[in-house]
C-alpha positions, -999 to +999 in steps of 0.1 A: +046-390-220+042-378-184+021-349-173+051-328-164+066-333-199+033-322-215+033-291-193+068-281-203+061-287-239+030-265-238+048-238-219+076-236-244+050-221-267+049-191-243+086-183-248+097-186-215+103-131-188+078+038+006+060+026+035+023+031+033-003+040+058-018+012+079-052+000+065-044+010+030-054-024+017-083-029+041-104-048+017-078-074+008-057-081+039-082-078+067-083-115+070-045-116+069-037-091+096-021-117+117+016-121+111+025-148+085+046-154+055+043-161+018+064-167-012+063-146-044+083-148-076+099-119-094+122-115-124+160-112-119+175-077-121+156-044-120+122-060-113+136-078-082+153-046-069+122-025-074+099-050-057+123-055-027+126-018-021+090-007-027+064-035-028+077-057+000+080-030+027+045-016+018+028-050+020+046-060+052+036-027+069+000-031+058-004-068+066+022-076+093+033-105+070+067-112+055+075-122+019+102-145+005+109-131-029+123-156-054+138-145-088+123-171-112+116-168-149+081-174-161+086-209-177+103-222-146+077-208-122+047-222-141+064-256-145+071-259-108+036-250-099+022-275-123+044-302-110+032-296-074-004-284-077-016-295-043+013-279-024+026-252-048+060-237-041+048-201-046+018-181-035+020-154-061+038-155-095+049-126-118+044-134-155+044-117-189+011-119-208+022-145-233+032-171-207+002-163-186-023-170-214-005-201-225-008-215-189-044-202-183-062-234-191-040-255-167-061-244-138-032-232-116-043-196-111-069-187-084-096-162-094-091-127-080-122-116-060-129-079-064-139-076-028-104-088-017-083-072-044-101-039-042-075-019-062-086-038-093-113-011-095-085+015-102-076+000-136-089+009-170-105-017-192-072-022-212-054-032-181-081-054-166-077-091-171-109-103-188-102-138-174-104-127-138-072-146-128-046-119-130-038-083-123-018-063-148+006-044-125+028-028-152+030-022-189+066-024-203+071-001-233+091-013-263+109+013-285+141+018-304+172+019-283+203+037-298+236+053-290+231+091-294+269+096-296+273+073-326+238+080-341+233+118-341+198+117-357+173+097-337+160+067-356+123+068-365+115+033-377+121-003-368+134-006-404+163+018-396+181-012-381+186-024-418+205+007-428+239-002-443+258+022-420+249+001-390+267-030-403+279-051-374+264-026-349+228-039-345+217-060-315+185-082-312+171-108-289+157-142-297+120-150-297+123-167-264+117-133-248+085-113-250+106-084-262+120-104-291+086-118-301+069-084-299+096-069-322+093-098-347+055-092-349+061-056-357+086-065-384+060-089-398+034-062-399+057-038-417+062-064-444+025-073-449+024-101-422+008-104-388+007-126-357-008-153-379+017-149-407+053-145-394+070-155-426+077-119-437+095-112-404+119-141-409+126-131-445+133-096-434+156-106-405+176-129-428+185-097-447+195-080-414+222-106-407+251-085-421+242-057-397+240-079-366+266-075-340+249-097-314+219-118-307+213-115-269+196-141-248+174-116-230+166-078-227+191-073-198+219-088-218+209-067-248+211-035-228+245-045-215+259-046-250+254-008-252+275-005-220+302-026-235+302-006-267+294-036-289+262-023-305+247+011-314+211+004-322+185-021-311+151-023-294+143-026-257+120-017-229+119+019-217+124+007-181+155-012-193+171+018-210+163+048-188+181+035-157+212+032-179+207+068-191+208+079-155+240+060-150+256+079-178+256+051-205+255+063-241+219+051-248+186+067-256+151+058-266+132+067-298+096+062-308+091+041-339+067+058-364+045+027-362+041+034-325+053+021-291+044-015-282+032-026-248+041-059-230+018-063-200+031-079-168+008-095-143+006-110-108-014-142-101-025-159-069-017-196-071-045-221-068-042-242-036-020-216-019-020-221+018-018-183+021-044-172-003-055-141+017-019-129+019-016-135-019-046-113-025-032-086-002+001-087-019-015-082-054-037-055-040-006-037-027+011-039-061-019-022-076-021+006-050-015+042-060+014+046-036+033+015-048+027+021-085+037+058-082+071+047-068+075+019-093+069+044-121+094+069-108+132+069-113+151+047-114+125+020-123+102+037-149+076+008-149+045+022-165+016+022-140-017+005-147-035+024-119-054+053-134-047+076-105-009+075-109+005+106-126+032+101-152+066+117-146+085+136-173+102+106-188+071+084-191+052+114-205+075+112-235+057+079-242+021+087-230+006+116-211-014+094-188-029+060-183-057+067-208-031+075-235-010+045-225-039+022-230-041+032-266-007+019-275-001-013-295-006-047-279+005-080-293-021-107-300-006-134-278-036-158-282-027-160-319+011-162-313+012-187-285+002-219-304+030-212-328+055-199-303+076-231-298+080-236-335+088-199-341+115-200-313+131-231-327+131-217-362+146-184-351+173-201-331+182-222-362+181-196-389+191-163-372+228-168-364+258-146-367 
């Protein structure tokens, strides 16, 4: 088997998901002041829109450099870098925590020097990568999404999805998304399981089959089902639901009694990047107070990891501030990742409607 096949096989376990003042990132882009260009990945949809409108202008104004932003899912991005290690196609990649940790031992991420990415100092311990190869730039919050017109009393538990009155009106995603895997872990825990024992989750979801109206391929498609009137209750990211609320879609978020769940998103400088100083500056910009403040505001609602960023009224419904956000539930991806490919395959085979 070739190295590229091994790489893809290993990665499947991960489930592959305002102009600023000059000199703001002085510590990280001083060496990159001369005009240049770099390539960074993003996720399709709201992530791409927010980064194009906020992060790219801020970085360009501070550094004089331009950015080519490419929408690429985590699995594809890491596979492309691994296949071309000496001349990687990207300088910076955006990943979820699960895919990042699965790829960490491949040696494709450059360390982040604190003297070049100075805004790392603005993060709490919960949002600091202990491996030193990534910067958590956001925490996506998972809760219960529901149609407040059809469901007058807000749901309070993940187990509400099993209520008989929701027959044919429940939507879920597969375990190929960080969202779907996080939810399955929570279901396992509610039935006596854990990240190391997912059997209770599968047994529970088999009993959910009569209620399922759709199994969506990703969080965006899941949210679209509400717009199309095909489902009334599900789970999703706060930053996936609140923009729809603002557009008048019948959808709302509720906190499960077991607590909100966090999925951390991170940026990584790619090893052997020809534009490593620009990569550091780009990541530093993403961590800055100004950029994170805008990313956390409407219509994006991406929870900030910078301690200095105040929470707006909508995010305060989840957590008052960064310290409170840091106390929310995290999934143990190190335990899940070795099982992930098998779990995804099993889910795709057994959970059908």
